[in-house]
C-alpha beads as a LAMMPS data file, in Angstrom:
LAMMPS data file: protein, C-alpha beads

101 atoms
100 bonds

1 atom types
1 bond types

-500.0 500.0 xlo xhi
-500.0 500.0 ylo yhi
-500.0 500.0 zlo zhi

Masses

1 110.0

Atoms # bond

1 1 1 -0.212 0.184 -0.160
2 1 1 1.755 2.685 -1.048
3 1 1 2.261 6.181 1.314
4 1 1 -0.514 9.002 1.417
5 1 1 1.515 12.481 1.091
6 1 1 -0.987 14.274 3.158
7 1 1 -0.481 11.269 5.862
8 1 1 3.383 11.980 6.102
9 1 1 3.468 15.595 5.057
10 1 1 0.565 16.277 8.200
11 1 1 2.496 13.890 10.137
12 1 1 5.626 15.479 9.225
13 1 1 4.715 19.006 9.955
14 1 1 2.790 18.767 13.329
15 1 1 5.664 17.541 14.678
16 1 1 7.795 20.196 13.619
17 1 1 5.260 22.747 15.237
18 1 1 5.022 21.243 18.046
19 1 1 8.781 21.185 18.225
20 1 1 8.923 24.578 17.678
21 1 1 6.283 25.523 20.417
22 1 1 8.372 23.448 22.456
23 1 1 11.095 24.753 22.255
24 1 1 9.334 27.880 23.139
25 1 1 8.076 26.875 25.518
26 1 1 11.163 25.788 27.454
27 1 1 12.489 29.769 26.977
28 1 1 9.593 31.552 27.829
29 1 1 8.762 28.586 30.711
30 1 1 4.492 29.179 30.242
31 1 1 3.124 26.279 30.752
32 1 1 0.246 26.626 28.271
33 1 1 2.806 26.383 25.601
34 1 1 3.813 22.584 27.581
35 1 1 -0.092 21.985 26.999
36 1 1 -0.435 23.129 23.141
37 1 1 2.634 21.371 22.529
38 1 1 0.836 17.815 24.329
39 1 1 -1.799 18.711 21.952
40 1 1 -0.054 18.899 18.367
41 1 1 2.138 15.555 19.525
42 1 1 -1.468 13.888 20.994
43 1 1 -2.335 13.431 16.923
44 1 1 1.359 13.345 15.434
45 1 1 0.596 9.831 17.116
46 1 1 -2.209 9.270 15.854
47 1 1 -0.633 9.363 12.507
48 1 1 1.762 7.744 13.130
49 1 1 -0.270 4.338 14.768
50 1 1 -1.873 4.770 11.322
51 1 1 1.154 4.755 8.970
52 1 1 2.608 1.955 11.413
53 1 1 -0.930 -0.199 10.772
54 1 1 -0.244 0.717 7.345
55 1 1 3.607 -0.126 6.915
56 1 1 3.012 -3.869 9.108
57 1 1 0.995 -5.715 6.085
58 1 1 3.637 -4.174 3.670
59 1 1 6.534 -5.768 5.573
60 1 1 4.661 -8.538 6.498
61 1 1 4.514 -9.183 2.417
62 1 1 8.076 -8.628 2.040
63 1 1 8.900 -12.149 1.116
64 1 1 6.971 -11.924 -1.960
65 1 1 8.348 -8.772 -3.027
66 1 1 8.692 -8.206 -6.417
67 1 1 10.283 -5.491 -9.320
68 1 1 7.318 -3.153 -8.166
69 1 1 7.251 -3.486 -4.261
70 1 1 7.071 -0.222 -2.443
71 1 1 10.381 1.594 -1.096
72 1 1 8.616 1.281 2.343
73 1 1 8.871 -2.307 2.279
74 1 1 12.500 -2.480 2.973
75 1 1 12.171 0.177 6.547
76 1 1 14.806 -1.629 8.899
77 1 1 12.779 -2.671 11.097
78 1 1 14.968 -1.397 14.159
79 1 1 14.216 2.384 12.404
80 1 1 10.419 1.856 13.048
81 1 1 10.369 0.664 16.094
82 1 1 13.321 3.181 17.649
83 1 1 11.150 5.922 15.515
84 1 1 8.124 4.453 17.694
85 1 1 9.670 4.125 21.177
86 1 1 11.276 7.153 21.215
87 1 1 7.891 8.890 20.279
88 1 1 6.214 7.455 22.819
89 1 1 9.446 8.504 25.180
90 1 1 8.811 11.981 24.493
91 1 1 4.609 12.095 24.801
92 1 1 5.435 10.818 28.061
93 1 1 8.138 13.013 29.204
94 1 1 5.954 16.246 27.701
95 1 1 2.994 14.643 29.466
96 1 1 4.944 14.956 32.242
97 1 1 5.991 17.917 31.971
98 1 1 2.775 20.131 31.444
99 1 1 1.580 18.418 34.106
100 1 1 4.353 19.190 36.592
101 1 1 4.838 22.908 35.186

Bonds

1 1 1 2
2 1 2 3
3 1 3 4
4 1 4 5
5 1 5 6
6 1 6 7
7 1 7 8
8 1 8 9
9 1 9 10
10 1 10 11
11 1 11 12
12 1 12 13
13 1 13 14
14 1 14 15
15 1 15 16
16 1 16 17
17 1 17 18
18 1 18 19
19 1 19 20
20 1 20 21
21 1 21 22
22 1 22 23
23 1 23 24
24 1 24 25
25 1 25 26
26 1 26 27
27 1 27 28
28 1 28 29
29 1 29 30
30 1 30 31
31 1 31 32
32 1 32 33
33 1 33 34
34 1 34 35
35 1 35 36
36 1 36 37
37 1 37 38
38 1 38 39
39 1 39 40
40 1 40 41
41 1 41 42
42 1 42 43
43 1 43 44
44 1 44 45
45 1 45 46
46 1 46 47
47 1 47 48
48 1 48 49
49 1 49 50
50 1 50 51
51 1 51 52
52 1 52 53
53 1 53 54
54 1 54 55
55 1 55 56
56 1 56 57
57 1 57 58
58 1 58 59
59 1 59 60
60 1 60 61
61 1 61 62
62 1 62 63
63 1 63 64
64 1 64 65
65 1 65 66
66 1 66 67
67 1 67 68
68 1 68 69
69 1 69 70
70 1 70 71
71 1 71 72
72 1 72 73
73 1 73 74
74 1 74 75
75 1 75 76
76 1 76 77
77 1 77 78
78 1 78 79
79 1 79 80
80 1 80 81
81 1 81 82
82 1 82 83
83 1 83 84
84 1 84 85
85 1 85 86
86 1 86 87
87 1 87 88
88 1 88 89
89 1 89 90
90 1 90 91
91 1 91 92
92 1 92 93
93 1 93 94
94 1 94 95
95 1 95 96
96 1 96 97
97 1 97 98
98 1 98 99
99 1 99 100
100 1 100 101
């Protein structure tokens, strides 16, 4: 299954926006900014889970890959897993920081 450019760009754009808001929070130390960053990360996580759910069947079908196999079939499992793990840790830490601010 081919990836939707809107899904990929939306995931990236919201993550980048959340990072910018988080950096501004670190500078300004305004708790509202931490909550905004967290609110931006929730849809980022949902989009990430959507991409993961779409990638799993593609990855599992790699044994029958032909010449026209999509590029995402070749994503290393370690990279996908590490990205997801870092993302989960990030969301949890941002939530904890927002709760403590």
